[in-house]
Each structure stands twice: as structure tokens, then as C-alpha cells.
C-alpha positions as CSV (number, residue, x, y, z in Angstrom):
1,M,-12.6,-35.3,-28.5
2,G,-9.1,-37.4,-27.4
3,S,-8.8,-39.1,-24.3
4,P,-10.5,-38.2,-20.9
5,S,-7.1,-37.5,-19.9
6,S,-5.8,-34.8,-21.9
7,K,-5.2,-31.4,-21.0
8,D,-7.3,-30.2,-24.2
9,S,-10.7,-31.9,-23.1
10,Q,-10.8,-30.8,-19.7
11,P,-13.2,-27.8,-20.5
12,E,-15.2,-30.2,-22.3
13,L,-15.5,-32.5,-19.7
14,R,-15.9,-29.7,-16.8
15,A,-19.2,-28.7,-19.1
16,L,-20.2,-32.1,-19.2
17,A,-20.0,-32.8,-15.5
18,A,-22.2,-29.4,-15.1
19,F,-24.7,-30.9,-17.3
20,M,-24.8,-34.2,-15.8
21,R,-25.0,-32.3,-12.5
22,H,-27.9,-30.3,-13.8
23,N,-29.9,-33.5,-15.1
24,V,-29.3,-35.3,-11.7
25,L,-30.8,-32.4,-9.8
26,A,-33.8,-32.1,-11.9
27,R,-34.5,-36.0,-12.1
28,A,-33.9,-35.9,-7.7
29,S,-36.7,-33.1,-7.9
30,K,-39.1,-35.2,-9.5
31,R,-38.2,-38.6,-7.8
32,N,-37.7,-36.7,-4.2
33,I,-34.2,-38.6,-3.6
34,C,-32.8,-38.0,-0.7
35,R,-30.2,-35.2,-0.6
36,P,-27.1,-37.2,0.6
37,R,-27.5,-39.8,-1.7
38,L,-27.9,-37.0,-4.2
39,W,-24.6,-35.5,-3.3
40,R,-22.6,-38.7,-3.4
41,Q,-23.8,-39.0,-7.2
42,I,-23.1,-35.4,-7.8
43,S,-19.1,-35.7,-5.6
44,R,-18.7,-39.0,-8.0
45,T,-19.4,-37.2,-11.0
46,Q,-17.5,-34.3,-10.1
47,S,-14.2,-35.9,-8.8
48,S,-14.1,-38.4,-12.3
49,V,-13.3,-35.0,-14.0
50,Q,-11.7,-32.9,-11.8
51,P,-9.0,-34.5,-9.3
52,R,-8.9,-33.9,-5.8
53,Q,-6.4,-31.4,-4.9
54,R,-3.4,-33.2,-2.9
55,R,-0.7,-31.8,-0.8
56,D,1.6,-34.2,-2.8
57,D,0.8,-32.8,-5.9
58,I,2.3,-29.2,-5.2
59,W,5.6,-28.4,-4.9
60,I,6.7,-26.5,-1.5
61,P,9.9,-26.2,0.0
62,S,10.2,-28.3,3.0
63,V,8.5,-25.9,5.9
64,N,10.6,-25.4,8.8
65,I,7.8,-25.7,11.5
66,N,10.0,-25.2,14.4
67,K,9.0,-21.7,16.2
68,Q,11.6,-19.1,16.2
69,D,12.6,-16.7,18.9
70,G,12.4,-13.3,18.4
71,P,10.4,-11.3,16.0
72,V,10.2,-12.7,12.5
73,D,9.4,-10.1,9.6
74,A,6.5,-10.8,7.1
75,T,9.0,-11.6,4.1
76,Q,10.9,-14.1,6.3
77,S,7.2,-15.7,7.5
78,L,6.5,-16.0,3.8
79,V,10.0,-17.6,2.8
80,K,9.8,-20.0,6.0
81,A,6.7,-21.2,5.2
82,G,7.7,-21.7,1.3
83,Y,5.6,-19.0,-0.3
84,L,8.9,-17.6,-2.3
85,R,12.8,-17.4,-2.0
86,Q,15.1,-14.4,-2.3
87,A,16.6,-14.2,-5.3
88,Y,19.0,-11.0,-4.7
89,A,18.6,-7.9,-2.2
90,G,15.1,-7.1,-2.7
91,I,14.3,-9.3,-5.9
92,Y,12.0,-12.3,-4.8
93,H,10.9,-15.3,-6.7
94,M,7.1,-16.2,-6.3
95,L,6.9,-20.2,-5.5
96,P,3.7,-22.2,-6.2
97,L,2.1,-21.3,-3.1
98,G,2.7,-17.6,-3.0
99,L,1.7,-17.9,-6.8
100,R,-1.9,-19.0,-5.8
101,V,-2.1,-15.7,-3.2
102,Q,-1.1,-13.5,-5.9
103,E,-3.4,-15.0,-8.4
104,K,-6.4,-14.7,-5.9
105,L,-5.6,-11.4,-4.9
106,E,-5.4,-10.5,-8.8
107,R,-8.8,-12.0,-9.5
108,L,-10.2,-10.1,-6.4
109,I,-8.7,-6.6,-7.8
110,D,-10.4,-7.6,-11.2
111,K,-13.5,-7.5,-9.6
112,H,-13.8,-4.7,-8.2
113,M,-11.9,-3.1,-11.3
114,K,-14.6,-4.4,-13.1
115,S,-17.0,-2.6,-11.2
116,L,-15.8,0.6,-12.1
117,K,-16.1,-0.4,-16.0
118,A,-12.4,-0.3,-16.2
119,S,-10.7,-2.2,-18.9
120,K,-7.5,-4.2,-18.5
121,V,-4.5,-3.4,-20.3
122,S,-0.8,-4.5,-20.2
123,L,1.8,-2.0,-20.8
124,S,5.7,-2.6,-21.4
125,S,7.9,-2.3,-18.5
126,I,10.3,-0.5,-20.9
127,S,9.6,3.2,-20.9
128,S,11.7,6.1,-22.7
129,Q,14.0,8.5,-20.7
130,A,12.9,11.3,-23.2
131,L,9.1,10.8,-22.3
132,W,10.1,11.4,-18.0
133,R,12.2,14.2,-19.2
134,R,9.0,15.6,-20.8
135,S,6.9,15.5,-17.7
136,G,9.8,16.6,-15.8
137,R,10.5,13.7,-13.3
138,L,13.8,12.3,-15.1
139,K,15.7,13.5,-12.0
140,A,19.5,12.6,-11.0
141,E,18.6,11.5,-7.9
142,A,15.5,9.3,-8.8
143,E,15.4,5.4,-8.0
144,F,15.3,4.6,-11.5
145,F,16.9,1.5,-13.1
146,T,18.2,3.1,-16.4
147,F,20.3,1.5,-19.6
148,Q,20.8,2.0,-23.4
149,D,20.2,-0.5,-26.2
150,R,22.7,-0.7,-29.2
151,K,21.7,2.1,-30.9
152,D,22.1,4.3,-27.9
153,A,18.9,4.8,-27.0
154,H,18.2,5.8,-23.3
155,W,15.7,3.7,-21.6
156,L,14.5,2.8,-17.9
157,L,12.6,0.4,-16.5
158,A,9.3,1.9,-15.3
159,P,8.7,2.3,-11.7
160,T,5.0,3.8,-12.1
161,H,3.2,4.5,-15.7
162,E,1.6,7.7,-15.8
163,E,3.6,9.0,-18.8
164,E,3.5,6.0,-20.9
165,I,-0.5,5.8,-20.5
166,T,-0.7,9.5,-21.3
167,N,1.4,8.9,-24.4
168,L,-0.8,6.0,-25.5
169,L,-4.0,8.0,-25.1
170,I,-2.4,11.0,-27.2
171,G,-2.9,9.1,-30.3
172,I,-6.2,7.7,-29.9
173,V,-8.2,10.4,-27.8
174,H,-9.4,13.5,-29.7
175,T,-12.7,14.6,-28.6
176,R,-14.9,15.3,-25.4
177,Q,-17.0,12.5,-26.5
178,Q,-14.2,9.9,-26.4
179,L,-14.0,10.3,-22.5
180,P,-14.4,9.3,-19.9
181,V,-11.9,6.6,-20.2
182,R,-10.7,4.0,-17.5
183,L,-7.9,1.7,-17.9
184,Y,-5.7,-0.7,-15.5
185,Q,-3.1,-3.1,-15.4
186,I,-1.7,-5.3,-12.9
187,S,2.6,-5.5,-13.7
188,R,5.8,-5.4,-12.4
189,K,7.2,-2.3,-11.5
190,Y,11.1,-1.4,-10.7
191,R,12.7,1.0,-8.4
192,D,16.6,1.0,-7.8
193,E,16.2,1.1,-4.0
194,K,19.5,2.3,-2.0
195,R,18.8,0.0,0.9
196,P,15.9,-2.9,0.0
197,R,15.9,-4.1,3.5
198,G,11.7,-4.0,3.7
199,G,11.3,-7.7,1.7
200,L,8.2,-7.5,-0.3
201,L,7.5,-4.2,1.6
202,R,10.0,-2.4,-0.1
203,G,12.0,-4.0,-2.9
204,K,13.7,-3.1,-6.3
205,E,11.0,-5.1,-8.3
206,F,7.3,-5.1,-7.4
207,I,3.8,-5.7,-8.4
208,M,1.5,-3.2,-8.6
209,K,-2.3,-2.6,-9.8
210,D,-2.6,0.9,-11.4
211,L,-5.9,2.2,-12.7
212,Y,-5.8,5.4,-14.8
213,T,-8.6,7.9,-15.2
214,F,-9.4,10.7,-17.6
215,D,-12.2,12.7,-17.7
216,N,-13.4,15.8,-19.4
217,T,-13.7,18.3,-16.4
218,P,-12.2,18.7,-12.6
219,A,-16.0,17.9,-11.5
220,E,-16.3,14.7,-13.5
221,A,-12.7,13.7,-12.4
222,H,-14.0,14.7,-8.8
223,A,-16.9,12.5,-9.3
224,T,-14.8,9.4,-10.3
225,Y,-12.1,9.9,-7.7
226,D,-15.1,9.5,-5.3
227,E,-16.2,6.3,-7.1
228,I,-12.9,4.8,-6.7
229,R,-12.3,5.5,-3.2
230,Q,-15.8,3.8,-2.6
231,A,-14.4,0.8,-4.7
232,Y,-11.1,0.7,-2.9
233,R,-13.2,0.4,0.8
234,N,-15.4,-2.5,-1.1
235,F,-12.4,-4.7,-1.9
236,L,-10.6,-3.7,1.6
237,D,-13.9,-4.9,2.9
238,E,-13.6,-8.3,1.4
239,L,-10.2,-9.0,2.9
240,K,-11.5,-8.2,6.6
241,I,-8.6,-6.9,7.8
242,K,-8.8,-3.4,9.7
243,Y,-7.5,-0.6,7.6
244,V,-7.4,3.0,7.7
245,E,-8.0,5.4,4.7
246,A,-6.1,8.7,5.4
247,R,-5.6,11.7,3.6
248,A,-1.9,12.1,2.3
249,E,0.7,14.1,0.6
250,S,0.9,13.6,-3.4
251,G,4.3,13.7,-3.5
252,D,6.5,13.6,-6.7
253,M,3.1,12.1,-8.4
254,G,1.5,15.4,-8.4
255,G,-2.1,17.1,-8.0
256,N,-3.3,18.1,-4.9
257,L,-5.9,15.5,-3.5
258,S,-4.8,12.1,-2.5
259,H,-5.7,9.3,0.1
260,E,-3.8,6.4,1.3
261,Y,-4.8,3.1,2.3
262,H,-3.1,1.8,5.1
263,F,-2.9,-1.7,7.7
264,P,-2.2,-0.6,11.2
265,N,0.8,-2.6,12.0
266,A,4.0,-1.7,13.8
267,A,6.2,-3.4,10.8
268,G,4.7,0.0,9.0
269,E,6.9,3.0,7.6
270,D,4.0,5.3,8.2
271,V,2.4,7.0,11.0
272,V,-1.3,7.6,10.4
273,I,-3.3,10.2,12.9
274,T,-7.0,9.4,13.7
275,C,-9.5,10.6,16.0
276,S,-11.0,8.8,18.5
277,K,-14.7,10.2,17.8
278,C,-15.1,11.9,14.5
279,D,-13.8,10.4,10.7
280,Y,-10.7,12.4,11.0
281,A,-7.5,10.5,9.4
282,R,-4.2,11.7,8.1
283,N,-0.9,10.5,7.4
284,E,1.5,12.3,9.2
285,E,3.4,13.9,5.9
286,F,-0.2,15.2,5.2
287,V,0.2,19.1,6.2
288,S,-2.9,21.3,5.5
289,Q,-1.7,24.7,6.4
290,G,-1.0,27.8,4.5
291,T,2.4,29.0,2.5
292,F,3.5,32.5,3.6
293,E,6.0,34.7,1.8
294,P,9.2,34.9,3.6
295,Q,9.8,38.5,5.1
296,I,13.2,39.5,4.7
297,L,15.1,40.9,8.0
298,P,17.0,44.2,8.2
299,P,21.0,43.5,7.6
300,W,22.5,42.0,10.9
301,S,24.5,44.9,11.9
302,E,21.2,47.0,12.1
303,T,19.7,44.7,14.4
304,E,22.4,44.3,16.6
305,S,20.9,46.8,19.6
306,N,17.5,45.0,19.3
307,L,18.6,41.7,19.6
308,T,19.1,41.5,23.4
309,T,15.5,40.1,24.8
310,S,15.5,36.9,26.1
311,S,12.5,34.5,25.9
312,S,10.7,33.9,28.8
313,R,9.9,30.0,27.8
314,P,12.9,28.0,26.2
315,L,12.1,27.4,22.5
316,L,12.0,23.9,20.5
317,E,14.2,24.3,17.6
318,H,15.0,22.2,14.4
319,D,17.4,22.8,11.3
320,V,17.2,21.7,7.8
321,I,19.1,22.5,4.6
322,S,17.9,23.3,1.0
323,T,18.7,21.0,-1.4
324,D,21.8,22.8,-3.0
325,G,22.8,23.6,0.4
326,H,23.1,27.2,0.3
327,S,20.3,28.0,2.7
328,L,19.3,27.0,6.3
329,V,16.2,27.0,7.9
330,R,15.4,27.7,11.5
331,A,12.1,26.4,12.7
332,L,11.3,27.7,15.9
333,A,8.4,26.7,18.5
334,R,7.3,27.6,21.8
335,R,7.9,24.5,24.6
336,P,4.4,23.2,25.3
337,P,3.3,23.7,29.2
338,N,4.2,20.4,31.2
339,F,7.0,19.4,28.5
340,P,9.0,16.7,29.0
341,A,12.9,17.5,30.8
342,D,15.6,18.6,28.3
343,Q,16.9,15.1,27.9
344,E,13.4,14.3,26.4
345,L,12.9,16.8,24.0
346,G,13.3,14.0,21.3
347,L,10.3,12.7,22.3
348,R,8.2,16.0,20.7
349,P,10.4,17.1,17.8
350,L,9.0,19.5,15.3
351,N,7.1,18.3,12.1
352,G,9.5,18.4,9.2
353,Y,6.5,18.1,6.7
354,A,5.2,21.4,8.4
355,I,8.4,23.0,7.8
356,K,8.4,21.7,4.2
357,A,4.8,22.9,3.6
358,A,5.4,26.5,5.3
359,L,8.3,27.1,2.3
360,D,6.5,25.2,-0.6
361,G,7.0,27.1,-3.9
362,F,10.1,29.3,-2.2
363,L,12.5,26.8,-1.1
364,D,13.5,23.0,-1.7
365,L,14.5,21.2,1.4
366,N,16.7,17.8,2.2
367,T,15.4,16.7,5.2
368,G,17.8,13.6,4.8
369,V,21.0,15.3,6.1
370,E,21.9,14.6,9.3
371,N,23.8,18.0,10.5
372,P,22.3,20.7,8.1
373,R,24.1,23.5,10.4
374,Q,27.6,21.7,9.6
375,V,26.5,21.6,5.7
376,F,25.5,25.1,5.7
377,E,28.8,26.8,7.7
378,Q,30.9,24.6,4.9
379,S,28.7,26.5,2.3
380,V,29.1,29.4,3.5
381,A,33.1,29.2,4.2
382,E,33.2,27.8,0.3
383,Q,31.5,31.3,-0.4
384,S,33.9,33.4,1.4
385,E,36.7,31.7,-0.2
386,K,35.8,32.3,-3.7
387,E,34.4,35.7,-3.2
388,S,31.5,34.6,-4.8
389,P,28.6,37.7,-5.1
390,E,26.0,35.0,-4.5
391,R,24.5,35.2,-1.0
392,R,23.5,32.6,1.4
393,E,20.3,32.6,3.1
394,I,18.8,31.7,6.6
395,Y,15.1,31.2,6.6
396,Y,13.5,31.7,10.5
397,V,10.1,29.5,10.5
398,L,7.9,30.5,13.3
399,D,5.2,28.4,14.7
400,Q,1.7,30.2,14.9
401,D,2.0,30.7,19.2
402,L,5.5,32.1,18.7
403,D,6.3,35.8,17.4
404,L,9.3,37.8,16.6
405,D,9.9,39.1,20.1
406,A,10.0,35.7,21.5
407,A,12.6,34.2,18.8
408,R,15.1,37.2,19.5
409,T,17.1,35.0,21.9
410,V,17.9,32.9,18.7
411,L,18.5,35.4,16.3
412,A,20.9,37.0,18.7
413,K,23.4,33.7,19.2
414,D,23.1,33.7,14.8
415,R,24.2,37.3,14.7
416,E,27.3,36.6,16.9
417,W,28.1,33.1,14.9
418,L,27.8,34.5,11.5
419,A,28.5,38.2,11.7
420,G,30.3,39.7,9.1
421,Q,29.0,37.2,6.1
422,A,27.2,38.0,3.2
423,I,23.9,36.1,4.3
424,D,20.3,37.1,4.1
425,A,18.0,36.7,6.8
426,Y,14.4,35.6,6.0
427,I,11.3,35.6,8.8
428,V,8.4,33.2,7.8
429,S,5.2,33.8,10.0
430,S,1.8,33.4,10.2
431,P,0.0,36.6,10.2
432,P,-2.1,37.6,12.9
433,D,-5.4,36.9,11.4
434,A,-4.4,33.9,9.5
435,S,-7.0,31.0,10.3
436,N,-5.2,28.7,8.8
437,G,-1.0,29.2,10.3
438,I,2.0,27.4,10.6
439,H,1.7,24.7,13.2
440,L,5.2,23.1,14.0
441,L,4.9,20.8,16.7
442,K,4.0,17.3,15.9
443,H,1.1,15.8,17.0
444,Q,1.3,13.4,20.0
445,P,-1.3,10.7,21.3
446,D,-4.5,12.4,23.1
447,D,-4.0,15.8,21.4
448,P,-7.4,17.0,20.9
449,C,-8.8,16.4,17.2
450,P,-8.4,19.6,15.1
451,E,-11.4,19.0,13.2
452,C,-14.1,17.8,15.8
453,K,-12.7,19.5,19.3
454,E,-13.8,16.8,20.7
455,G,-12.1,13.4,20.2
456,K,-8.4,12.9,21.3
457,L,-5.7,11.9,18.4
458,Q,-4.5,8.6,17.8
459,L,-1.3,7.6,16.4
460,Q,-0.3,4.4,15.0
461,K,2.5,3.2,12.7
462,A,0.8,1.9,9.5
463,I,1.8,-0.3,6.3
464,E,0.7,1.3,2.9
465,I,-1.1,-0.7,0.5
466,G,-3.1,1.4,-1.9
467,H,-3.0,5.0,-3.2
468,T,-5.7,7.1,-5.0
469,F,-4.3,10.4,-6.6
470,H,-6.4,13.0,-8.3
471,L,-3.7,14.0,-11.1
472,G,-5.6,17.0,-12.9
473,T,-3.5,18.3,-15.9
474,R,-0.2,17.5,-14.1
475,Y,0.5,14.9,-17.3
476,S,-1.8,15.6,-20.2
477,S,-0.6,19.4,-20.3
478,K,3.1,18.4,-20.3
479,L,2.9,15.8,-22.8
480,G,0.0,17.2,-24.7
481,L,-3.2,14.9,-24.4
482,A,-6.1,17.3,-24.7
483,V,-9.7,17.2,-26.5
484,R,-11.4,19.2,-28.7
485,S,-15.2,19.9,-28.0
486,S,-16.7,17.9,-31.1
487,G,-15.5,15.4,-33.5
488,S,-15.6,18.1,-36.5
489,R,-12.2,19.7,-37.3
490,P,-11.0,21.9,-35.0
491,Q,-12.8,25.7,-35.3
492,K,-11.0,28.5,-35.7
493,G,-9.5,30.1,-32.7
494,E,-10.7,26.9,-30.9
495,E,-8.0,25.7,-28.1
496,P,-8.0,22.3,-26.9
497,T,-8.9,21.3,-23.3
498,A,-5.8,19.5,-21.3
499,V,-7.5,16.1,-19.9
500,E,-8.5,15.7,-16.1
501,M,-6.4,12.5,-15.1
502,G,-6.1,10.4,-11.8
503,C,-3.9,7.3,-11.0
504,H,-4.9,4.8,-8.2
505,G,-2.8,2.0,-7.2
506,I,-2.7,-0.9,-5.3
507,G,0.7,-2.7,-4.2
508,V,0.1,-6.3,-4.7
509,S,3.0,-8.0,-3.4
510,R,3.0,-5.4,-1.1
511,L,-0.4,-6.5,0.1
512,I,0.9,-10.3,0.3
513,A,3.4,-9.1,2.7
514,A,1.1,-6.6,4.6
515,T,-1.6,-9.3,5.3
516,T,1.1,-11.8,6.8
517,A,2.8,-9.2,8.8
518,C,-1.0,-8.4,10.3
519,L,-2.6,-11.6,10.8
520,S,0.3,-14.0,11.2
521,D,0.8,-15.7,15.0
522,D,3.4,-17.6,16.8
523,S,2.1,-20.7,15.0
524,G,2.6,-19.3,11.5
525,L,0.5,-17.5,8.5
526,N,-3.6,-16.5,8.8
527,W,-5.1,-15.5,5.7
528,P,-8.2,-14.3,5.1
529,R,-10.3,-16.7,3.1
530,V,-10.7,-14.7,-0.2
531,I,-7.1,-14.8,-0.8
532,A,-6.0,-17.6,0.8
533,P,-3.8,-20.6,-1.3
534,F,-6.6,-23.1,-0.2
535,E,-9.6,-22.1,1.9
536,V,-9.7,-25.4,3.6
537,A,-7.2,-28.0,4.5
538,I,-8.3,-31.8,5.5
539,L,-5.5,-33.8,7.3
540,V,-5.4,-37.8,7.6
541,K,-3.4,-40.5,7.8
542,Q,-3.3,-42.2,4.7
543,T,-2.5,-45.7,6.4
544,D,-5.9,-46.2,7.8
545,S,-8.2,-46.8,5.0
546,E,-11.5,-46.3,7.3
547,R,-10.2,-42.8,7.8
548,L,-8.7,-41.9,4.6
549,S,-12.5,-42.6,2.7
550,A,-14.1,-40.5,5.2
551,A,-11.8,-37.9,4.7
552,H,-12.4,-38.1,0.6
553,K,-16.1,-37.9,1.0
554,L,-15.4,-34.8,3.3
555,Y,-13.6,-33.3,0.3
556,D,-16.3,-33.9,-1.9
557,D,-19.1,-32.8,0.3
558,I,-17.1,-29.4,1.2
559,T,-16.2,-28.7,-2.4
560,L,-19.9,-29.1,-3.6
561,S,-22.0,-28.5,-0.9
562,D,-25.3,-26.2,-1.0
563,A,-23.1,-23.5,0.8
564,G,-21.2,-22.9,-1.9
565,T,-18.2,-24.4,-3.7
566,S,-14.6,-24.3,-1.8
567,D,-10.9,-24.4,-2.4
568,V,-10.1,-27.6,-0.8
569,L,-6.6,-29.4,-0.1
570,L,-6.3,-33.0,0.7
571,D,-3.4,-33.9,2.9
572,D,-2.8,-37.9,2.6
573,R,0.6,-37.8,2.7
574,A,2.0,-41.3,3.9
575,D,5.7,-40.4,5.2
576,L,4.4,-37.8,8.2
577,S,2.8,-38.0,11.2
578,L,-0.9,-36.5,11.8
579,G,0.8,-34.1,14.4
580,W,3.7,-32.9,11.6
581,K,0.8,-32.3,9.2
582,M,-0.8,-29.9,11.6
583,N,2.1,-27.8,12.5
584,D,2.9,-28.0,8.4
585,A,-0.6,-26.6,8.0
586,D,-0.2,-23.9,10.8
587,M,3.1,-22.7,9.2
588,I,1.3,-22.1,5.9
589,G,-2.0,-20.6,7.2
590,Y,-5.1,-22.4,5.7
591,P,-8.0,-20.4,7.2
592,V,-10.0,-23.4,8.1
593,I,-8.4,-27.3,9.3
594,V,-10.1,-30.5,9.5
595,V,-8.3,-33.1,11.2
596,V,-9.4,-36.6,10.5
597,G,-7.7,-38.1,13.9
598,K,-8.5,-40.3,17.1
599,T,-12.0,-38.9,17.4
600,F,-13.1,-40.3,14.2
601,D,-13.8,-43.3,16.2
602,Q,-16.7,-41.7,18.3
603,G,-18.2,-40.0,15.2
604,E,-16.3,-37.0,15.0
605,V,-13.5,-34.8,13.4
606,E,-11.4,-32.0,15.0
607,V,-12.1,-28.6,12.9
608,Q,-9.7,-25.7,13.7
609,C,-9.7,-22.0,12.6
610,R,-7.2,-20.0,14.3
611,R,-8.5,-16.3,13.3
612,L,-12.0,-17.1,14.8
613,K,-10.3,-18.9,17.8
614,V,-12.0,-22.1,17.0
615,K,-11.0,-25.6,18.0
616,Q,-13.9,-28.0,18.2
617,H,-14.9,-31.8,18.1
618,V,-17.6,-31.7,15.2
619,P,-20.0,-34.5,14.2
620,I,-18.9,-35.9,10.9
621,D,-22.5,-35.1,9.5
622,H,-22.3,-31.6,10.7
623,V,-18.9,-30.8,9.4
624,V,-19.7,-29.4,6.0
625,E,-22.4,-27.3,7.3
626,F,-20.1,-25.7,10.1
627,V,-16.9,-25.6,7.9
628,H,-19.0,-22.9,5.6
629,Q,-20.2,-21.2,8.7
630,L,-16.8,-20.8,9.6
631,L,-16.0,-19.7,5.7
632,R,-18.5,-16.7,5.8
633,Q,-16.7,-15.5,8.5
634,L,-13.2,-14.9,7.1
């Protein structure tokens, strides 16, 4: 069996300890041995097999316990507390403390993926560019890390795995009886960010959980989707951090149904809109409105006499250019009543996502161009110089509350600006009887809820930490993942059916930073119990043998109490003061801190929990129960 200290013997020793513990309990019940004496026996048995976890035994770079003036972002806080270090722009090394948090988070994710009967896989981070070309996602402007091997084969570092997981199942799943399939992985992903300035929230390398689902019919796929949404809620409930589940845009992922999961926080990149009374929740990017076919206007010269009417109320305007630079989009809406003065118009700009939605299927827009009109003018000039027959276009997108007559002032100015140019003009507007027309004004706080009509809208910045997508056949139809009706050979004339797919992600490294952003304070980090590097830290001066002995007993009793085992750390470092250790513990963010200090002489120790705002002297005999009461709330 080997020596008791050998690594290979640890599983056997732990099994032996469990057996001995069981026998001690059995004998105690027969002999009516008092419980404190019983637990001391068990503690001695356990500690002889599994040494106490000491602060000295874990490598943590020196923690900067001095408070910093001004705001500190989440990644800086993690670096400061010794959880990680930056290697390059957008790339970070996870250190022992950070790895403990990551591993606990992954185990929690595993638990909830198992509740869905999902099987864990590990796909390669290298993917074929040819595969992405077939799916239509290999674009020149995409943020891919691409490379060639010595045989000139073209590869990329995968930012996600829809293509690869679909390709994997093509050679395995052939019939309807082999579905459903649910596969997930927790892996490193790569994205060539142009400006990786968000730390772990937006890096070049990140860790993601991806769950991929495969079903026979849309109804089955939607049932799966609802199951996963519930599993996500259960997972986030365990973190005990306020979150919002919001309807979202699917974007380049494809599909027409998706939800995002957010932690409301000022450091977020998204704006989430919720209602004060109902469960209305939307990402600002999500626009549920119809698409209406553009109607061409008569040539500019023929409309000259009709473009003299002035609008009774000033208009709000917003310009956007198409991706090819050949089309200018001019969005127009009435200024709302009691709107701020002209110099404050930026308080309520038009919604760029609504403009894109109104032209979905007709025009691809680049909303990142700072001066769309200037780009369009240059495009018109180039067309004139080359005497190109290709005409340029202007699209006027009108808010539902705006008619063509009210927009004539803008049209008249543009006629003067572009007279004589080879330009076609189009109007995009809502029909009078449209129940879901074009709404271009951005929502504002206290606007009436569009769903329940009674509540007021609330807007808050938020950090996205998860996203669920119903993909439909977006990838299976393009890559060839289809199933037959039975296991027999294909019947004559039978067409295989494309598999219904879903993709459901959780940003693991992103969640670490988001949790830090939401729960840290001026004193340091503040972890939820379920993912804390250690749940309880016991602080004591090593030079006081009586207090040190009491700290050891507290460690053993908390670890093996009736209330359940806990992940405890003992800080008995000899070269540091108790005050320094307390500041160090606050910065690292243990959920519960037990200080064996001056009050020990009165039979008490100090128990702290910043998240619950607890700082209390507790009799030593009651510490174990008190600590577990706190842990159950965290």
C-alpha cells in the first residue's frame, strides 16, 4: 500500500478514514458517547489523513492591501488580490487562487449540465477554415486568429464550436431514433479583439461553457430550449447574485430566438430594459418590429414642386451608411413633446438597432462609421468621376408616428444637396394599419411598458454572462446534418430532415470578472460561497500556542460539523501581524472570516461576513453553528 505520506495512498487513506468515521458514529450511538468527544475523535482521524489547508502552503503573490484611490475594475481587483496576472494585452495567466475559483465554477456548471442529461466532451481549439466557409461565417472582417500549417492547410483558433460539433455528429447520427443529443464542453476560445481593453470581460483568450443540443422537430427543440433556460436560472440562483434574463438578438449566431443572462452593473457593455411591474426584459439591441419593403420615390426633379411644406414640429435625425458605402440611411422621427433643448438632443438619440431591423433583408448597415454622410458624399463623387452606371441610394426610414408630409423639409434639403446626381430615393415606413410598426425612439427611464402598459421601464447597464440560442437548421442544413425516419436504408423518394439545433453558452472567465465587479467593495473581493476559493478563513497568531490550538480545533470542527463539510483555510503565518492578515483576508474575499484574537481570553472569537454585514463576537462553543448559519445565506 505504500507509506501513509505517498500520494498514491491518499484515496485508500481517505476511504479508511470514512470507514473509521462510520464505526465511531455507530459505536457512539450504542454507548451514548457525548457528541463533542465524538467529533474530537473524528477530527483527529480526519486531520491525520488530510492535512489542514494552510495559507503558507498556497502560492499567492504578495497582496497589495493598500486601498487605491478612484475606481478599480474587476480584472485589476483580481490582479491586486493575487488571482491572476496579465501576460499580454487581452491574455491572462490564472494563478492558484483564481484556478480554485474557476474549478469550483466549472464543477457547479457540471452539476447543472448533468441535470439536463448532457454529456461532456472536449473539442479541439483548432478548426478548419473550409468548414467555416461552408457555414458562411468565414468573413474577412471577422475577429479570427488564422494560420497555415507546413502543408499550407488553412486553420483558425475557434472562437466557438457550432461548425465543429455539427461536423462531428454528421458521421455519427443518421436516424431520428438517435436523437435527442446534448453535448457540452468547457474550453478555451480565441477572438482577435482589436482593442482588448475589458480585462477578463473582453479578452483575446477566454473560457466558455458551450452546450449544443440536437432535436428532431422544432417543437422538441423549443421544449429543450425551455429546459435549458430553467437550468440556467437554477445555476444562477446558486450564485445568489441579482441577474436579469432578457430577450436578445441572435446576431451572427443565427436563429430567431435567444435570451441573455446579465448581472446589472455599471461596468457592463449592454443596456437591459425591464419593467417595474411585469416580467418584460429586453436587451436594448433586441427589436421586435416588422420589416417593411422600401418604396421608391419619384426622381428628384419631379418632386421639386411638392417639397416645400415645412414640418410643424422639429425632427430628430440619425444617419447610417451601408457596409459597401453605396447607400445612406436617414432615420427620422418627431421630437417628443416636452423634449429637452437642442443642445441636449443626445439624451434621446434614435435607436440604431431599430433602424437595422427596419431594413433587415434589404440592406446591411455599418453602425460604427462616425460620419456616414461624409462617406456617402465621397462615394457619390467617386461614382461621378468614374461615370459608373451603378446608382447610389438614400433610404428614408420614418418612425411610425411620422408621415411623409412631415418629412418633406428634410427631403427638400436633400434635393438641393444632391440635385443632378444619379441617386435613387426610397421611403421605408409603417402602413397605417400596422400593429407592429417602426419605433425609432430609444426607450427612456419611466417610459410606459409596451407590454403591460402599467409599469414603468427601467434601464440599467449590465454584464452579459450567458446566452441561449435556438439555432434551428442554420448550421445543420448548410453542413449536411440530417436524419432519416428509421434505422433501415433510405426509402425511395425519402428526403432526410435537417436536425434542429441549439447553442447555449456561459462565459466562465467572464463570470469570474462579473462576480468580482458586482460583489467587491472598498475592502476587497467578496465571493459567493459556492465558488469562493475557500469558504472560511481562520486567522490566528502562531506565537500564541493556546490560541493556535483553539484555531486548530475550530478548523476541524467547522470542517466536519453536522451542518456539512466546509472548505476552510488556516492562516497561522508566523511573520505577519493579525491586523495584516485581516486586511489580506478582506482583499482576497473569503465569505466568512474567524479571528482568534484578543477576545479569546474572554472565551470568544470574532466572526466577520462583509456580504451579510456581520461583525460579531461569538462564544467559542457556538462558533461552528454560527459560521454554518452564515454560510447557508451566502
